[in-house]
PyMOL Python script that loads the backbone (N, CA, C, O; Angstrom):
from pymol import cmd

cmd.read_pdbstr("""\
ATOM      1  N   MET A   1      10.506 -66.231 -30.935  1.00  0.00           N
ATOM      2  CA  MET A   1      10.065 -65.903 -29.583  1.00  0.00           C
ATOM      3  C   MET A   1       8.833 -65.014 -29.669  1.00  0.00           C
ATOM      4  O   MET A   1       8.774 -64.101 -30.492  1.00  0.00           O
ATOM      5  N   THR A   2       7.873 -65.278 -28.837  1.00  0.00           N
ATOM      6  CA  THR A   2       6.670 -64.473 -28.818  1.00  0.00           C
ATOM      7  C   THR A   2       6.814 -63.314 -27.847  1.00  0.00           C
ATOM      8  O   THR A   2       7.475 -63.427 -26.815  1.00  0.00           O
ATOM      9  N   THR A   3       6.184 -62.199 -28.192  1.00  0.00           N
ATOM     10  CA  THR A   3       6.233 -61.031 -27.311  1.00  0.00           C
ATOM     11  C   THR A   3       4.836 -60.615 -26.896  1.00  0.00           C
ATOM     12  O   THR A   3       4.621 -59.472 -26.493  1.00  0.00           O
ATOM     13  N   GLU A   4       3.879 -61.539 -26.991  1.00  0.00           N
ATOM     14  CA  GLU A   4       2.504 -61.164 -26.676  1.00  0.00           C
ATOM     15  C   GLU A   4       2.263 -60.894 -25.204  1.00  0.00           C
ATOM     16  O   GLU A   4       1.302 -60.202 -24.868  1.00  0.00           O
ATOM     17  N   HIS A   5       3.099 -61.414 -24.307  1.00  0.00           N
ATOM     18  CA  HIS A   5       2.952 -61.151 -22.873  1.00  0.00           C
ATOM     19  C   HIS A   5       4.063 -60.229 -22.364  1.00  0.00           C
ATOM     20  O   HIS A   5       4.399 -60.241 -21.179  1.00  0.00           O
ATOM     21  N   SER A   6       4.604 -59.465 -23.237  1.00  0.00           N
ATOM     22  CA  SER A   6       5.713 -58.580 -22.871  1.00  0.00           C
ATOM     23  C   SER A   6       5.197 -57.388 -22.085  1.00  0.00           C
ATOM     24  O   SER A   6       4.100 -56.884 -22.326  1.00  0.00           O
ATOM     25  N   GLN A   7       6.009 -56.957 -21.146  1.00  0.00           N
ATOM     26  CA  GLN A   7       5.740 -55.726 -20.400  1.00  0.00           C
ATOM     27  C   GLN A   7       6.721 -54.686 -20.904  1.00  0.00           C
ATOM     28  O   GLN A   7       7.880 -54.669 -20.490  1.00  0.00           O
ATOM     29  N   TRP A   8       6.266 -53.823 -21.792  1.00  0.00           N
ATOM     30  CA  TRP A   8       7.136 -52.860 -22.439  1.00  0.00           C
ATOM     31  C   TRP A   8       7.441 -51.695 -21.512  1.00  0.00           C
ATOM     32  O   TRP A   8       6.582 -51.262 -20.744  1.00  0.00           O
ATOM     33  N   PHE A   9       8.665 -51.188 -21.586  1.00  0.00           N
ATOM     34  CA  PHE A   9       9.151 -50.133 -20.730  1.00  0.00           C
ATOM     35  C   PHE A   9       9.885 -49.098 -21.584  1.00  0.00           C
ATOM     36  O   PHE A   9      10.708 -49.450 -22.430  1.00  0.00           O
ATOM     37  N   LYS A  10       9.583 -47.835 -21.356  1.00  0.00           N
ATOM     38  CA  LYS A  10      10.259 -46.745 -22.037  1.00  0.00           C
ATOM     39  C   LYS A  10      11.004 -45.922 -20.974  1.00  0.00           C
ATOM     40  O   LYS A  10      10.470 -45.699 -19.888  1.00  0.00           O
ATOM     41  N   SER A  11      12.177 -45.490 -21.261  1.00  0.00           N
ATOM     42  CA  SER A  11      12.989 -44.731 -20.326  1.00  0.00           C
ATOM     43  C   SER A  11      12.273 -43.479 -19.851  1.00  0.00           C
ATOM     44  O   SER A  11      11.560 -42.836 -20.621  1.00  0.00           O
ATOM     45  N   SER A  12      12.459 -43.134 -18.589  1.00  0.00           N
ATOM     46  CA  SER A  12      11.876 -41.916 -18.053  1.00  0.00           C
ATOM     47  C   SER A  12      12.530 -40.673 -18.671  1.00  0.00           C
ATOM     48  O   SER A  12      12.011 -39.567 -18.525  1.00  0.00           O
ATOM     49  N   TYR A  13      13.659 -40.849 -19.355  1.00  0.00           N
ATOM     50  CA  TYR A  13      14.317 -39.740 -20.039  1.00  0.00           C
ATOM     51  C   TYR A  13      13.683 -39.456 -21.392  1.00  0.00           C
ATOM     52  O   TYR A  13      14.005 -38.449 -22.022  1.00  0.00           O
ATOM     53  N   SER A  14      12.796 -40.316 -21.847  1.00  0.00           N
ATOM     54  CA  SER A  14      12.141 -40.117 -23.136  1.00  0.00           C
ATOM     55  C   SER A  14      11.101 -39.024 -23.000  1.00  0.00           C
ATOM     56  O   SER A  14      10.350 -38.976 -22.026  1.00  0.00           O
ATOM     57  N   ASN A  15      11.067 -38.152 -23.986  1.00  0.00           N
ATOM     58  CA  ASN A  15      10.027 -37.130 -23.967  1.00  0.00           C
ATOM     59  C   ASN A  15       8.842 -37.622 -24.786  1.00  0.00           C
ATOM     60  O   ASN A  15       8.977 -38.541 -25.595  1.00  0.00           O
ATOM     61  N   THR A  16       7.709 -37.024 -24.580  1.00  0.00           N
ATOM     62  CA  THR A  16       6.524 -37.457 -25.320  1.00  0.00           C
ATOM     63  C   THR A  16       6.659 -37.046 -26.773  1.00  0.00           C
ATOM     64  O   THR A  16       7.044 -35.919 -27.082  1.00  0.00           O
ATOM     65  N   GLY A  17       6.337 -37.974 -27.659  1.00  0.00           N
ATOM     66  CA  GLY A  17       6.396 -37.714 -29.078  1.00  0.00           C
ATOM     67  C   GLY A  17       7.791 -37.763 -29.679  1.00  0.00           C
ATOM     68  O   GLY A  17       7.968 -37.429 -30.851  1.00  0.00           O
ATOM     69  N   GLY A  18       8.776 -38.170 -28.903  1.00  0.00           N
ATOM     70  CA  GLY A  18      10.146 -38.220 -29.396  1.00  0.00           C
ATOM     71  C   GLY A  18      10.462 -39.530 -30.086  1.00  0.00           C
ATOM     72  O   GLY A  18       9.607 -40.407 -30.207  1.00  0.00           O
ATOM     73  N   ASN A  19      11.678 -39.652 -30.529  1.00  0.00           N
ATOM     74  CA  ASN A  19      12.162 -40.875 -31.136  1.00  0.00           C
ATOM     75  C   ASN A  19      12.646 -41.800 -30.024  1.00  0.00           C
ATOM     76  O   ASN A  19      13.762 -41.646 -29.529  1.00  0.00           O
ATOM     77  N   CYS A  20      11.823 -42.744 -29.637  1.00  0.00           N
ATOM     78  CA  CYS A  20      12.121 -43.576 -28.485  1.00  0.00           C
ATOM     79  C   CYS A  20      12.043 -45.066 -28.838  1.00  0.00           C
ATOM     80  O   CYS A  20      11.394 -45.471 -29.803  1.00  0.00           O
ATOM     81  N   VAL A  21      12.718 -45.844 -28.033  1.00  0.00           N
ATOM     82  CA  VAL A  21      12.576 -47.287 -28.123  1.00  0.00           C
ATOM     83  C   VAL A  21      12.054 -47.795 -26.793  1.00  0.00           C
ATOM     84  O   VAL A  21      12.203 -47.140 -25.761  1.00  0.00           O
ATOM     85  N   GLU A  22      11.445 -48.960 -26.825  1.00  0.00           N
ATOM     86  CA  GLU A  22      10.966 -49.633 -25.627  1.00  0.00           C
ATOM     87  C   GLU A  22      11.599 -51.005 -25.551  1.00  0.00           C
ATOM     88  O   GLU A  22      11.915 -51.614 -26.573  1.00  0.00           O
ATOM     89  N   VAL A  23      11.782 -51.490 -24.328  1.00  0.00           N
ATOM     90  CA  VAL A  23      12.298 -52.833 -24.111  1.00  0.00           C
ATOM     91  C   VAL A  23      11.297 -53.616 -23.270  1.00  0.00           C
ATOM     92  O   VAL A  23      10.599 -53.041 -22.435  1.00  0.00           O
ATOM     93  N   ALA A  24      11.227 -54.922 -23.487  1.00  0.00           N
ATOM     94  CA  ALA A  24      10.348 -55.791 -22.703  1.00  0.00           C
ATOM     95  C   ALA A  24      11.196 -56.397 -21.581  1.00  0.00           C
ATOM     96  O   ALA A  24      11.801 -57.457 -21.746  1.00  0.00           O
ATOM     97  N   ILE A  25      11.228 -55.717 -20.460  1.00  0.00           N
ATOM     98  CA  ILE A  25      12.137 -56.093 -19.381  1.00  0.00           C
ATOM     99  C   ILE A  25      11.772 -57.414 -18.720  1.00  0.00           C
ATOM    100  O   ILE A  25      12.631 -58.058 -18.118  1.00  0.00           O
ATOM    101  N   ASN A  26      10.524 -57.826 -18.819  1.00  0.00           N
ATOM    102  CA  ASN A  26      10.133 -59.084 -18.164  1.00  0.00           C
ATOM    103  C   ASN A  26      10.641 -60.322 -18.909  1.00  0.00           C
ATOM    104  O   ASN A  26      10.559 -61.428 -18.376  1.00  0.00           O
ATOM    105  N   LEU A  27      11.159 -60.162 -20.114  1.00  0.00           N
ATOM    106  CA  LEU A  27      11.633 -61.315 -20.889  1.00  0.00           C
ATOM    107  C   LEU A  27      13.153 -61.455 -20.840  1.00  0.00           C
ATOM    108  O   LEU A  27      13.704 -62.359 -21.467  1.00  0.00           O
ATOM    109  N   VAL A  28      13.827 -60.594 -20.121  1.00  0.00           N
ATOM    110  CA  VAL A  28      15.293 -60.589 -20.137  1.00  0.00           C
ATOM    111  C   VAL A  28      15.886 -61.766 -19.372  1.00  0.00           C
ATOM    112  O   VAL A  28      16.809 -62.413 -19.867  1.00  0.00           O
ATOM    113  N   ALA A  29      15.383 -62.054 -18.189  1.00  0.00           N
ATOM    114  CA  ALA A  29      16.031 -63.003 -17.283  1.00  0.00           C
ATOM    115  C   ALA A  29      16.083 -64.433 -17.823  1.00  0.00           C
ATOM    116  O   ALA A  29      17.160 -65.024 -17.894  1.00  0.00           O
ATOM    117  N   SER A  30      14.946 -64.988 -18.198  1.00  0.00           N
ATOM    118  CA  SER A  30      14.954 -66.401 -18.558  1.00  0.00           C
ATOM    119  C   SER A  30      15.569 -66.710 -19.915  1.00  0.00           C
ATOM    120  O   SER A  30      16.475 -67.541 -19.979  1.00  0.00           O
ATOM    121  N   PRO A  31      15.119 -66.077 -21.018  1.00  0.00           N
ATOM    122  CA  PRO A  31      15.744 -66.432 -22.294  1.00  0.00           C
ATOM    123  C   PRO A  31      17.014 -65.670 -22.592  1.00  0.00           C
ATOM    124  O   PRO A  31      17.715 -66.008 -23.546  1.00  0.00           O
ATOM    125  N   GLY A  32      17.341 -64.641 -21.800  1.00  0.00           N
ATOM    126  CA  GLY A  32      18.558 -63.876 -22.068  1.00  0.00           C
ATOM    127  C   GLY A  32      18.461 -62.988 -23.287  1.00  0.00           C
ATOM    128  O   GLY A  32      19.476 -62.650 -23.896  1.00  0.00           O
ATOM    129  N   ILE A  33      17.258 -62.611 -23.645  1.00  0.00           N
ATOM    130  CA  ILE A  33      17.007 -61.769 -24.819  1.00  0.00           C
ATOM    131  C   ILE A  33      16.312 -60.501 -24.373  1.00  0.00           C
ATOM    132  O   ILE A  33      15.439 -60.534 -23.506  1.00  0.00           O
ATOM    133  N   VAL A  34      16.700 -59.378 -24.968  1.00  0.00           N
ATOM    134  CA  VAL A  34      16.036 -58.107 -24.700  1.00  0.00           C
ATOM    135  C   VAL A  34      15.277 -57.703 -25.969  1.00  0.00           C
ATOM    136  O   VAL A  34      15.887 -57.257 -26.941  1.00  0.00           O
ATOM    137  N   PRO A  35      13.929 -57.860 -25.960  1.00  0.00           N
ATOM    138  CA  PRO A  35      13.160 -57.410 -27.108  1.00  0.00           C
ATOM    139  C   PRO A  35      13.097 -55.874 -27.129  1.00  0.00           C
ATOM    140  O   PRO A  35      12.824 -55.246 -26.106  1.00  0.00           O
ATOM    141  N   VAL A  36      13.351 -55.279 -28.300  1.00  0.00           N
ATOM    142  CA  VAL A  36      13.359 -53.825 -28.461  1.00  0.00           C
ATOM    143  C   VAL A  36      12.423 -53.486 -29.604  1.00  0.00           C
ATOM    144  O   VAL A  36      12.408 -54.165 -30.630  1.00  0.00           O
ATOM    145  N   ARG A  37      11.635 -52.421 -29.419  1.00  0.00           N
ATOM    146  CA  ARG A  37      10.746 -51.970 -30.497  1.00  0.00           C
ATOM    147  C   ARG A  37      10.683 -50.446 -30.534  1.00  0.00           C
ATOM    148  O   ARG A  37      11.071 -49.765 -29.585  1.00  0.00           O
ATOM    149  N   ASP A  38      10.192 -49.940 -31.634  1.00  0.00           N
ATOM    150  CA  ASP A  38       9.979 -48.506 -31.823  1.00  0.00           C
ATOM    151  C   ASP A  38       8.709 -48.127 -31.064  1.00  0.00           C
ATOM    152  O   ASP A  38       7.658 -48.728 -31.286  1.00  0.00           O
ATOM    153  N   SER A  39       8.788 -47.149 -30.181  1.00  0.00           N
ATOM    154  CA  SER A  39       7.630 -46.777 -29.374  1.00  0.00           C
ATOM    155  C   SER A  39       6.509 -46.142 -30.194  1.00  0.00           C
ATOM    156  O   SER A  39       5.370 -46.064 -29.733  1.00  0.00           O
ATOM    157  N   LYS A  40       6.830 -45.687 -31.415  1.00  0.00           N
ATOM    158  CA  LYS A  40       5.802 -45.098 -32.269  1.00  0.00           C
ATOM    159  C   LYS A  40       5.123 -46.137 -33.159  1.00  0.00           C
ATOM    160  O   LYS A  40       4.142 -45.820 -33.832  1.00  0.00           O
ATOM    161  N   ASN A  41       5.626 -47.365 -33.174  1.00  0.00           N
ATOM    162  CA  ASN A  41       5.092 -48.410 -34.037  1.00  0.00           C
ATOM    163  C   ASN A  41       4.896 -49.675 -33.186  1.00  0.00           C
ATOM    164  O   ASN A  41       5.663 -50.631 -33.297  1.00  0.00           O
ATOM    165  N   LEU A  42       3.876 -49.665 -32.349  1.00  0.00           N
ATOM    166  CA  LEU A  42       3.680 -50.721 -31.364  1.00  0.00           C
ATOM    167  C   LEU A  42       3.373 -52.091 -31.981  1.00  0.00           C
ATOM    168  O   LEU A  42       3.580 -53.117 -31.333  1.00  0.00           O
ATOM    169  N   THR A  43       2.894 -52.116 -33.191  1.00  0.00           N
ATOM    170  CA  THR A  43       2.607 -53.397 -33.843  1.00  0.00           C
ATOM    171  C   THR A  43       3.678 -53.767 -34.861  1.00  0.00           C
ATOM    172  O   THR A  43       3.551 -54.764 -35.572  1.00  0.00           O
ATOM    173  N   GLY A  44       4.719 -52.969 -34.926  1.00  0.00           N
ATOM    174  CA  GLY A  44       5.798 -53.204 -35.892  1.00  0.00           C
ATOM    175  C   GLY A  44       6.741 -54.285 -35.427  1.00  0.00           C
ATOM    176  O   GLY A  44       6.475 -54.968 -34.438  1.00  0.00           O
ATOM    177  N   PRO A  45       7.838 -54.444 -36.131  1.00  0.00           N
ATOM    178  CA  PRO A  45       8.789 -55.509 -35.824  1.00  0.00           C
ATOM    179  C   PRO A  45       9.486 -55.309 -34.473  1.00  0.00           C
ATOM    180  O   PRO A  45       9.619 -54.189 -33.981  1.00  0.00           O
ATOM    181  N   VAL A  46       9.918 -56.409 -33.902  1.00  0.00           N
ATOM    182  CA  VAL A  46      10.652 -56.410 -32.635  1.00  0.00           C
ATOM    183  C   VAL A  46      12.045 -56.933 -32.914  1.00  0.00           C
ATOM    184  O   VAL A  46      12.204 -57.969 -33.560  1.00  0.00           O
ATOM    185  N   LEU A  47      13.052 -56.230 -32.435  1.00  0.00           N
ATOM    186  CA  LEU A  47      14.441 -56.654 -32.565  1.00  0.00           C
ATOM    187  C   LEU A  47      14.834 -57.361 -31.283  1.00  0.00           C
ATOM    188  O   LEU A  47      14.746 -56.777 -30.203  1.00  0.00           O
ATOM    189  N   ASN A  48      15.263 -58.596 -31.385  1.00  0.00           N
ATOM    190  CA  ASN A  48      15.701 -59.368 -30.218  1.00  0.00           C
ATOM    191  C   ASN A  48      17.210 -59.288 -30.095  1.00  0.00           C
ATOM    192  O   ASN A  48      17.942 -59.773 -30.958  1.00  0.00           O
ATOM    193  N   VAL A  49      17.672 -58.668 -29.010  1.00  0.00           N
ATOM    194  CA  VAL A  49      19.093 -58.444 -28.770  1.00  0.00           C
ATOM    195  C   VAL A  49      19.512 -59.299 -27.579  1.00  0.00           C
ATOM    196  O   VAL A  49      18.765 -59.416 -26.608  1.00  0.00           O
ATOM    197  N   SER A  50      20.690 -59.891 -27.645  1.00  0.00           N
ATOM    198  CA  SER A  50      21.140 -60.676 -26.509  1.00  0.00           C
ATOM    199  C   SER A  50      21.343 -59.746 -25.305  1.00  0.00           C
ATOM    200  O   SER A  50      21.726 -58.587 -25.464  1.00  0.00           O
ATOM    201  N   ALA A  51      21.083 -60.267 -24.110  1.00  0.00           N
ATOM    202  CA  ALA A  51      21.210 -59.459 -22.900  1.00  0.00           C
ATOM    203  C   ALA A  51      22.618 -58.899 -22.726  1.00  0.00           C
ATOM    204  O   ALA A  51      22.756 -57.735 -22.350  1.00  0.00           O
ATOM    205  N   PRO A  52      23.687 -59.694 -22.989  1.00  0.00           N
ATOM    206  CA  PRO A  52      25.041 -59.118 -22.860  1.00  0.00           C
ATOM    207  C   PRO A  52      25.298 -57.988 -23.859  1.00  0.00           C
ATOM    208  O   PRO A  52      25.934 -56.995 -23.504  1.00  0.00           O
ATOM    209  N   ALA A  53      24.826 -58.115 -25.079  1.00  0.00           N
ATOM    210  CA  ALA A  53      25.014 -57.056 -26.071  1.00  0.00           C
ATOM    211  C   ALA A  53      24.247 -55.806 -25.681  1.00  0.00           C
ATOM    212  O   ALA A  53      24.744 -54.694 -25.863  1.00  0.00           O
ATOM    213  N   PHE A  54      23.049 -55.969 -25.149  1.00  0.00           N
ATOM    214  CA  PHE A  54      22.267 -54.818 -24.723  1.00  0.00           C
ATOM    215  C   PHE A  54      22.925 -54.130 -23.536  1.00  0.00           C
ATOM    216  O   PHE A  54      22.918 -52.902 -23.452  1.00  0.00           O
ATOM    217  N   ALA A  55      23.491 -54.905 -22.618  1.00  0.00           N
ATOM    218  CA  ALA A  55      24.181 -54.333 -21.461  1.00  0.00           C
ATOM    219  C   ALA A  55      25.390 -53.506 -21.927  1.00  0.00           C
ATOM    220  O   ALA A  55      25.663 -52.443 -21.368  1.00  0.00           O
ATOM    221  N   LEU A  56      26.098 -53.979 -22.927  1.00  0.00           N
ATOM    222  CA  LEU A  56      27.231 -53.211 -23.469  1.00  0.00           C
ATOM    223  C   LEU A  56      26.761 -51.915 -24.136  1.00  0.00           C
ATOM    224  O   LEU A  56      27.400 -50.870 -24.011  1.00  0.00           O
ATOM    225  N   PHE A  57      25.648 -52.001 -24.836  1.00  0.00           N
ATOM    226  CA  PHE A  57      25.060 -50.805 -25.457  1.00  0.00           C
ATOM    227  C   PHE A  57      24.695 -49.769 -24.400  1.00  0.00           C
ATOM    228  O   PHE A  57      25.045 -48.597 -24.536  1.00  0.00           O
ATOM    229  N   VAL A  58      23.995 -50.193 -23.349  1.00  0.00           N
ATOM    230  CA  VAL A  58      23.597 -49.271 -22.278  1.00  0.00           C
ATOM    231  C   VAL A  58      24.818 -48.657 -21.619  1.00  0.00           C
ATOM    232  O   VAL A  58      24.839 -47.458 -21.344  1.00  0.00           O
ATOM    233  N   ALA A  59      25.845 -49.476 -21.361  1.00  0.00           N
ATOM    234  CA  ALA A  59      27.066 -48.949 -20.752  1.00  0.00           C
ATOM    235  C   ALA A  59      27.700 -47.891 -21.656  1.00  0.00           C
ATOM    236  O   ALA A  59      28.202 -46.878 -21.168  1.00  0.00           O
ATOM    237  N   GLY A  60      27.680 -48.122 -22.965  1.00  0.00           N
ATOM    238  CA  GLY A  60      28.225 -47.151 -23.903  1.00  0.00           C
ATOM    239  C   GLY A  60      27.444 -45.842 -23.905  1.00  0.00           C
ATOM    240  O   GLY A  60      28.022 -44.757 -23.981  1.00  0.00           O
ATOM    241  N   VAL A  61      26.119 -45.963 -23.819  1.00  0.00           N
ATOM    242  CA  VAL A  61      25.291 -44.756 -23.773  1.00  0.00           C
ATOM    243  C   VAL A  61      25.548 -43.987 -22.482  1.00  0.00           C
ATOM    244  O   VAL A  61      25.704 -42.766 -22.507  1.00  0.00           O
ATOM    245  N   LYS A  62      25.594 -44.687 -21.367  1.00  0.00           N
ATOM    246  CA  LYS A  62      25.835 -44.029 -20.085  1.00  0.00           C
ATOM    247  C   LYS A  62      27.212 -43.386 -20.038  1.00  0.00           C
ATOM    248  O   LYS A  62      27.385 -42.348 -19.400  1.00  0.00           O
ATOM    249  N   GLY A  63      28.182 -43.977 -20.694  1.00  0.00           N
ATOM    250  CA  GLY A  63      29.546 -43.435 -20.701  1.00  0.00           C
ATOM    251  C   GLY A  63      29.768 -42.428 -21.796  1.00  0.00           C
ATOM    252  O   GLY A  63      30.905 -42.023 -22.038  1.00  0.00           O
ATOM    253  N   ALA A  64      28.701 -42.007 -22.474  1.00  0.00           N
ATOM    254  CA  ALA A  64      28.760 -41.023 -23.565  1.00  0.00           C
ATOM    255  C   ALA A  64      29.644 -41.529 -24.705  1.00  0.00           C
ATOM    256  O   ALA A  64      30.280 -40.736 -25.399  1.00  0.00           O
ATOM    257  N   GLY A  65      29.684 -42.823 -24.893  1.00  0.00           N
ATOM    258  CA  GLY A  65      30.491 -43.417 -25.938  1.00  0.00           C
ATOM    259  C   GLY A  65      29.930 -43.204 -27.347  1.00  0.00           C
ATOM    260  O   GLY A  65      30.593 -43.532 -28.331  1.00  0.00           O
ATOM    261  N   PHE A  66      28.733 -42.667 -27.446  1.00  0.00           N
ATOM    262  CA  PHE A  66      28.108 -42.471 -28.744  1.00  0.00           C
ATOM    263  C   PHE A  66      27.924 -40.994 -29.093  1.00  0.00           C
ATOM    264  O   PHE A  66      27.251 -40.675 -30.073  1.00  0.00           O
ATOM    265  N   ASP A  67      28.505 -40.097 -28.312  1.00  0.00           N
ATOM    266  CA  ASP A  67      28.377 -38.672 -28.613  1.00  0.00           C
ATOM    267  C   ASP A  67      29.086 -38.361 -29.905  1.00  0.00           C
ATOM    268  O   ASP A  67      30.208 -38.814 -30.130  1.00  0.00           O
ATOM    269  N   LEU A  68      28.441 -37.593 -30.753  1.00  0.00           N
ATOM    270  CA  LEU A  68      29.015 -37.239 -32.061  1.00  0.00           C
ATOM    271  C   LEU A  68      29.609 -35.841 -32.067  1.00  0.00           C
ATOM    272  O   LEU A  68      30.162 -35.405 -33.076  1.00  0.00           O
ATOM    273  N   VAL A  69      29.500 -35.142 -30.956  1.00  0.00           N
ATOM    274  CA  VAL A  69      29.966 -33.753 -30.891  1.00  0.00           C
ATOM    275  C   VAL A  69      31.440 -33.703 -30.514  1.00  0.00           C
ATOM    276  O   VAL A  69      32.013 -32.619 -30.409  1.00  0.00           O
TER     277      VAL A  69
END
""", "prot")
cmd.dss("prot")
cmd.show_as("cartoon", "prot")
cmd.util.cbc("prot")
cmd.orient("prot")
């Protein structure tokens, strides 16, 4: 899948210079894939995650399912 026309989005909770990821939200609907990349490496590799798997990940983050404390 090509990501050359992707519209990358970073969470408003991300601080500048932090460890952040970006998602290409415009590619989610039709192919059902969420492209994810490192915001510090814009030309680096893109991880393609299925939309259902990404939705489960987001739900886990929102529910504090990944807290290590």
